[in-house]
N, C-alpha and C positions, 0 to 999 in steps of 0.2 A: 475112891471111882464118882464120879456127880453120873446121877440118873436121872431123869423128868417121869415120875410118877402118870402111867397110862390108866391106872386104877385106884380107887382108894386102899390104903394096905392100913391095916392099922397096928397103932403104934407106931409111925413112917411119915404118915400124912394122908394127904387129901393126890384125887386128880391133880396133873398140872406142877404138882410141885417139886421142884428140884432140890434133891436131899444128895447129902454125901453118904455113900456106903462104900464097903469092903470089895474088894471089887471081887471076891470071891463069892461074896453073895447078890454082888451085880449078877455074875456069870454063870452063875449055877443055881440061879432062884430068881431074883427079880427079871431079869430079861427075857428066858427060856418059857415063863408059865404065864409073860404078855402083861403082868404089870406094871414093868416101864421101861423107857429106852432109853440109851444112851445120850447123853447130853452133850449133843451136837447141834450144831447152827440151824440146820435146816429141821431135825429132830425137833425142837423147841421152836421155831416156827409152826411144823405141823400140829404142835399140840394148843399152842394158842391157837390156832386156825380153830382146833377141835370145837377149844370151849368157848371161842367167841359164833360160832354155831349153834354151841347148844344154848348160850345165855338166850340167843335171837328165838329158838325156837319155845323157852321157855316164856319168854316176854309175850310171844302170838298168843300162847295157851292161856297164858295170865292175860288177856287182853278178851278172850272169847270169853274166860270166864266170869269175866267183869259186863261182860253184854247180858250172858244169861244171867247173870242176876239181878241185872235191871229188869230185865222180863219178870222174873219172882218178884220182885219187890212188890209187899201190899195182895199178894196172889192168897187169893182163900181158893178151897178145895173143899168140895163134901163126898163123902162116903160113906150109903148105903148100905147098913148090916140088920139080916136078923134079931130082935133082942126078946129076951126071957120076962118073967114078968118082975124079976128085982131091977131089970135095966142094964145087966150083965150081957155082954154080946153072946149070937153063937157062933162061936172062931172069936180069931182077933181082926186086927186090921195091923199089915207088915208094912215093910219101905217096900215088896214086889207092889203090895195095893197101894200105895202112898205115888209109885213111880209112872202103875198102871192107869191110874186119875193124872197123876201131870199130860202124860200123853197121849188122853182125850182132849188136853185144852191144848197139843199140838207145843210141846215141853219135852223134849229127851232126856229125860237125867236117869243116870245107869243105878240102879240103885243102892249101890255098894257107898254112895254118895252122899244119901241119907240119914241123918243121926239120928235112931230111933233106937235108948236104951234097950226097952223090952216092949214085945207087942202091947196095941192099942186094943185093951177090951170091955171100955167101959164107955159111953154115952158122951159128948161132949166136945167142946173146941179144943184143941192143942196148935201149942208152937212148937214147930217142928223145924230145924238148919239143917238145912243144905250144904254140902262142903262139898264146891266146886275146882276150888284151890287151895293148898297149902294159908295163903294170904285174902281167900276170897271165899265168904259165905254168907248166905243170906237164909234169913227164917220166915216160913209160909204159913198159913193158920189152915189147920184142917179139922175138920167140923162132919165129926161121926152121929147122923143119927140114923133114928129108927127106920126100918125098911115096914112097909106096911103087908102083912102079908094076910092072904085072904084065902 
């Protein structure tokens, strides 16, 4: 029996694939669980339309990410933190701190998109990658400077 996969099924294929399976597997497992549709002309057209809409949505998201990457290009931000006598920070600079500094500059970015392996604990300049989309990323410069404590 031919079916069209409605979702990715491990070992069988990805969404939109037309595969040949045994009738019992299709009727008792794939179709009831919503993983596949019977491969009729109308179902094939429906799945193709869903895939086209998904592709258009992904292209719009990528375009927005490219526009945001243009805003971020060459951007430098400064974050002030209290420092001990050895030059180590009291606390650290995290992705949330970087996202907040970007927000102050008028750029909204989810902190999960900021690629920081570990929190910054020293004074200095750091190149931080921001992954806006699986295919689009941009590097910004973060300057961690001492805060004047009086």
